[in-house]
VMD Tcl script that draws the C-alpha trace (Angstrom):
set ca {
  {-133.41 -20.65 -119.30}
  {-134.42 -18.53 -122.38}
  {-130.75 -19.48 -123.73}
  {-131.21 -22.75 -126.63}
  {-126.93 -23.96 -126.98}
  {-127.21 -25.15 -123.35}
  {-128.91 -28.53 -122.88}
  {-127.37 -29.69 -119.67}
  {-126.23 -28.17 -116.35}
  {-123.82 -29.72 -113.56}
  {-122.88 -28.63 -110.05}
  {-120.04 -28.74 -108.15}
  {-118.38 -27.23 -105.25}
  {-116.61 -24.40 -106.20}
  {-113.72 -26.36 -104.40}
  {-114.22 -29.56 -106.12}
  {-111.46 -31.16 -107.99}
  {-113.55 -32.75 -111.18}
  {-111.65 -35.72 -112.90}
  {-111.31 -34.78 -116.46}
  {-113.46 -37.43 -118.16}
  {-116.44 -36.35 -115.39}
  {-118.39 -34.24 -118.52}
  {-117.66 -36.76 -121.00}
  {-119.23 -39.35 -118.69}
  {-122.22 -37.37 -117.70}
  {-122.79 -36.66 -121.57}
  {-122.40 -40.37 -122.31}
  {-125.52 -40.63 -119.70}
  {-127.40 -38.12 -121.45}
  {-126.81 -39.75 -124.82}
  {-128.03 -43.26 -123.21}
  {-131.05 -40.99 -122.14}
  {-130.46 -39.79 -118.96}
  {-131.86 -36.88 -117.76}
  {-130.55 -36.66 -113.91}
  {-127.45 -38.36 -112.86}
  {-125.08 -38.86 -109.84}
  {-121.53 -38.91 -110.38}
  {-118.73 -40.84 -108.51}
  {-118.20 -38.86 -104.89}
  {-114.61 -38.93 -103.41}
  {-112.81 -37.05 -101.46}
  {-110.01 -34.55 -101.57}
  {-108.24 -35.28 -98.21}
  {-109.27 -38.73 -97.00}
  {-106.17 -39.02 -94.79}
  {-105.89 -35.33 -92.90}
  {-107.77 -36.46 -89.73}
  {-109.81 -39.22 -88.79}
  {-113.06 -37.86 -89.16}
  {-112.30 -36.55 -92.70}
  {-111.13 -40.21 -93.22}
  {-114.11 -41.93 -91.76}
  {-116.49 -39.52 -94.21}
  {-114.18 -40.90 -97.07}
  {-115.34 -44.19 -95.93}
  {-118.56 -43.25 -95.53}
  {-119.37 -41.90 -99.19}
  {-117.20 -45.11 -100.50}
  {-119.85 -47.26 -98.74}
  {-122.59 -45.18 -100.03}
  {-121.44 -45.59 -103.54}
  {-121.05 -49.31 -103.14}
  {-123.95 -50.41 -101.13}
  {-126.59 -47.51 -102.17}
  {-126.03 -46.39 -105.34}
  {-124.43 -49.26 -106.96}
  {-127.39 -51.79 -106.77}
  {-129.77 -49.67 -107.59}
  {-127.99 -48.97 -110.43}
  {-127.46 -53.05 -111.20}
  {-131.44 -52.72 -110.51}
  {-132.35 -50.07 -112.69}
  {-133.63 -48.17 -109.23}
  {-132.91 -43.73 -108.71}
  {-129.66 -43.18 -106.96}
  {-129.19 -40.76 -104.76}
  {-128.19 -37.00 -105.29}
  {-126.04 -36.34 -102.79}
  {-124.34 -32.19 -102.99}
  {-121.58 -32.11 -105.84}
  {-121.13 -33.88 -108.72}
  {-124.78 -34.17 -110.37}
  {-126.16 -33.50 -113.93}
  {-129.60 -32.33 -114.92}
  {-130.89 -31.14 -118.45}
  {-132.91 -28.51 -119.31}
  {-135.76 -30.14 -119.84}
  {-136.14 -31.75 -116.49}
  {-135.66 -28.32 -114.88}
  {-138.46 -26.99 -117.50}
  {-140.84 -29.65 -116.50}
  {-140.69 -28.63 -112.37}
  {-141.12 -24.81 -113.41}
  {-137.48 -24.40 -112.50}
  {-135.39 -25.05 -109.26}
  {-137.81 -24.87 -106.35}
  {-136.52 -26.21 -103.22}
  {-137.82 -25.31 -99.76}
  {-135.78 -27.56 -97.45}
  {-132.18 -27.37 -96.01}
  {-131.27 -30.11 -98.09}
  {-131.52 -29.22 -101.54}
  {-129.66 -32.20 -102.40}
  {-132.32 -35.04 -101.40}
  {-135.41 -32.65 -102.48}
  {-134.14 -32.73 -105.89}
  {-133.98 -36.30 -106.17}
  {-137.57 -36.83 -104.61}
  {-138.76 -33.69 -107.05}
  {-137.17 -35.49 -109.93}
  {-138.68 -39.17 -109.31}
  {-142.22 -38.00 -108.57}
  {-142.00 -36.57 -111.74}
  {-141.13 -40.01 -113.35}
  {-137.34 -39.14 -114.11}
  {-134.51 -41.87 -113.54}
  {-131.75 -40.59 -111.47}
  {-128.71 -42.69 -112.97}
  {-125.39 -43.41 -111.06}
  {-122.39 -42.61 -112.96}
  {-119.34 -44.36 -111.18}
  {-117.35 -42.96 -114.04}
  {-118.24 -39.60 -113.72}
  {-116.17 -38.85 -110.36}
  {-115.24 -35.48 -108.43}
  {-113.39 -35.27 -105.35}
  {-115.20 -33.19 -102.94}
  {-113.02 -31.86 -99.03}
  {-114.46 -33.57 -95.88}
  {-115.30 -31.88 -92.33}
  {-111.77 -32.66 -90.57}
  {-113.58 -31.98 -86.55}
  {-116.34 -33.56 -85.32}
  {-117.27 -30.51 -84.14}
  {-117.65 -29.55 -88.24}
  {-119.14 -33.11 -88.96}
  {-121.75 -32.16 -86.17}
  {-123.38 -29.19 -87.22}
  {-122.86 -30.95 -91.19}
  {-125.09 -34.22 -90.12}
  {-127.95 -32.03 -87.91}
  {-128.53 -29.97 -90.60}
  {-128.83 -33.14 -93.23}
  {-130.82 -34.52 -90.23}
  {-133.48 -31.86 -90.03}
  {-133.54 -31.74 -94.01}
  {-134.42 -35.26 -93.69}
  {-137.20 -34.55 -91.32}
  {-138.66 -31.43 -94.13}
  {-138.36 -33.29 -96.80}
  {-140.38 -36.29 -94.74}
  {-143.50 -33.82 -94.16}
  {-143.17 -31.67 -97.46}
  {-142.67 -34.78 -99.69}
  {-143.20 -38.02 -97.65}
  {-146.76 -38.25 -98.40}
  {-146.75 -37.71 -102.12}
  {-143.60 -40.62 -102.21}
  {-146.06 -42.91 -100.69}
  {-148.86 -42.26 -102.86}
  {-146.42 -42.60 -105.72}
  {-145.45 -46.11 -104.38}
  {-149.54 -47.30 -104.46}
  {-150.36 -45.27 -107.35}
  {-147.36 -46.27 -110.08}
  {-146.83 -49.22 -108.32}
  {-142.73 -48.54 -108.33}
  {-140.03 -49.32 -106.58}
  {-138.25 -45.70 -106.50}
  {-141.63 -43.79 -104.46}
  {-141.48 -46.62 -101.46}
  {-137.81 -46.52 -101.53}
  {-137.41 -42.80 -101.27}
  {-140.14 -43.03 -98.62}
  {-138.02 -45.55 -96.55}
  {-134.65 -43.10 -96.99}
  {-136.98 -40.40 -95.42}
  {-138.04 -42.76 -92.47}
  {-134.23 -43.43 -91.94}
  {-134.28 -40.57 -88.46}
  {-136.84 -42.24 -87.21}
  {-135.98 -46.28 -87.68}
  {-132.71 -45.24 -86.25}
  {-134.09 -43.33 -83.41}
  {-136.85 -46.39 -82.79}
  {-133.73 -48.58 -83.01}
  {-131.43 -47.09 -80.15}
  {-135.28 -47.48 -77.63}
  {-135.78 -50.72 -78.59}
  {-131.89 -51.67 -77.92}
  {-132.18 -49.98 -75.23}
  {-135.43 -51.51 -73.81}
  {-134.22 -54.80 -74.31}
  {-130.46 -54.21 -72.32}
  {-132.47 -53.10 -69.60}
  {-134.69 -56.40 -69.99}
  {-131.69 -58.30 -70.21}
  {-130.32 -56.78 -67.14}
  {-133.43 -57.40 -65.19}
  {-133.98 -61.21 -66.27}
  {-130.78 -62.67 -66.84}
  {-127.76 -63.05 -64.30}
  {-125.07 -60.25 -64.41}
  {-122.14 -62.35 -65.90}
  {-124.45 -63.32 -68.92}
  {-125.68 -59.75 -68.96}
  {-122.15 -58.82 -69.42}
  {-121.49 -61.34 -71.94}
  {-124.09 -60.24 -74.28}
  {-123.15 -56.22 -73.86}
  {-119.56 -57.59 -75.25}
  {-121.26 -59.21 -77.96}
  {-123.37 -56.39 -78.86}
  {-120.57 -53.75 -77.98}
  {-118.01 -56.05 -80.60}
  {-120.60 -56.27 -82.92}
  {-121.31 -52.41 -83.13}
  {-117.16 -52.22 -83.72}
  {-116.42 -55.52 -85.91}
  {-119.19 -54.55 -88.44}
  {-118.69 -51.25 -89.64}
  {-114.97 -52.06 -89.52}
  {-115.47 -54.72 -92.07}
  {-117.60 -52.47 -94.09}
  {-114.89 -49.83 -93.84}
  {-111.92 -52.47 -95.21}
  {-114.26 -53.84 -98.10}
  {-114.95 -50.28 -99.16}
  {-111.73 -49.76 -99.13}
  {-110.47 -52.80 -101.28}
  {-112.95 -52.44 -103.30}
  {-111.98 -48.94 -104.75}
  {-108.22 -50.50 -104.92}
  {-106.84 -48.23 -102.82}
  {-104.13 -48.91 -99.72}
  {-105.84 -49.49 -96.56}
  {-102.63 -48.40 -94.48}
  {-102.98 -44.54 -94.96}
  {-107.00 -45.81 -94.26}
  {-107.09 -47.10 -91.03}
  {-107.72 -43.83 -89.50}
  {-111.19 -43.60 -90.71}
  {-111.66 -47.67 -90.73}
  {-111.38 -48.44 -87.61}
  {-113.30 -44.73 -86.43}
  {-116.05 -45.55 -88.97}
  {-117.84 -46.90 -86.04}
  {-118.01 -44.23 -83.91}
  {-118.84 -41.91 -86.70}
  {-121.78 -43.94 -87.15}
  {-122.73 -44.18 -83.46}
  {-122.56 -40.22 -83.54}
  {-125.90 -40.35 -85.81}
  {-127.60 -41.96 -83.08}
  {-127.86 -38.93 -81.16}
  {-127.61 -36.42 -84.02}
  {-131.04 -38.15 -85.38}
  {-132.79 -37.61 -81.47}
  {-132.20 -33.82 -81.85}
  {-133.32 -33.79 -85.43}
  {-136.61 -35.26 -84.47}
  {-137.12 -31.92 -81.86}
  {-135.23 -29.50 -83.60}
  {-137.47 -27.07 -86.05}
  {-134.59 -24.68 -87.43}
  {-131.10 -24.90 -87.94}
  {-128.95 -22.44 -89.15}
  {-126.19 -23.25 -92.21}
  {-122.59 -22.83 -90.43}
  {-119.63 -22.49 -92.60}
  {-117.10 -25.23 -92.86}
  {-113.68 -23.81 -93.39}
  {-112.23 -25.37 -96.21}
  {-108.14 -25.26 -97.33}
  {-107.16 -23.92 -100.48}
  {-105.86 -26.32 -102.24}
  {-106.10 -28.60 -105.63}
  {-104.26 -31.71 -104.58}
  {-105.97 -34.85 -103.57}
  {-104.25 -36.69 -100.29}
  {-102.79 -39.96 -101.39}
}
mol new
graphics top color blue
foreach p $ca { graphics top sphere $p radius 0.5 }
foreach p [lrange $ca 0 end-1] q [lrange $ca 1 end] { graphics top cylinder $p $q radius 0.2 }
display resetview
């Protein structure tokens, strides 16, 4: 931090493929006055397995339905693991890189937001990241994410809520709601279970069965439609991504038990996800 010839830092995973315009686009963000920015996170291996394909659909959905609307509203985007930039001035304000949770990216997002920094989304700064290929790899990774979310809620939840009321800002409230995602999904599961049990007790069996079919159809159709839309929005071919689109519902469904486990799991150890040494992007 003592060097005067450094203006900003960028963070990548070692095996990422970085678009040759990434630094140029991030520099534009700095010139525009943004001190923290998230690029567009895409996948190196979107067609390798159903799981890597579902991850690819997930990140497309995050970019389209989370980061892009916040960009349009002038709100903070979410720093997500790799492909982001921050200036030296931000680190000086924070007193260095000091994170304490197992999800440093989310914690840094909150820290930057709490000191009043705007976190820009730069969709033209693209990186390609390798995704987990098996359910086991994905399970352990998402357990870590969910436990990290609980750690951040405990550490920063009060500050984000305080920021929302004192600064009358949308970003503080948005961050607080993001940290409550695990609890909200668990409550949704409990409410759904109670609702189904009540229907089972009060409805004739054929009506109960009809409601169950409708519920299951919705649980499959909505994520599938989101997946199709995300692929078309990115102007990519549908056919190679079909296994990800058609299993996206399962990817989201498995997050429910993960969130439940995360509520009671105090510690989680980092597990290596085996990556293939390749500099190619799957079509």
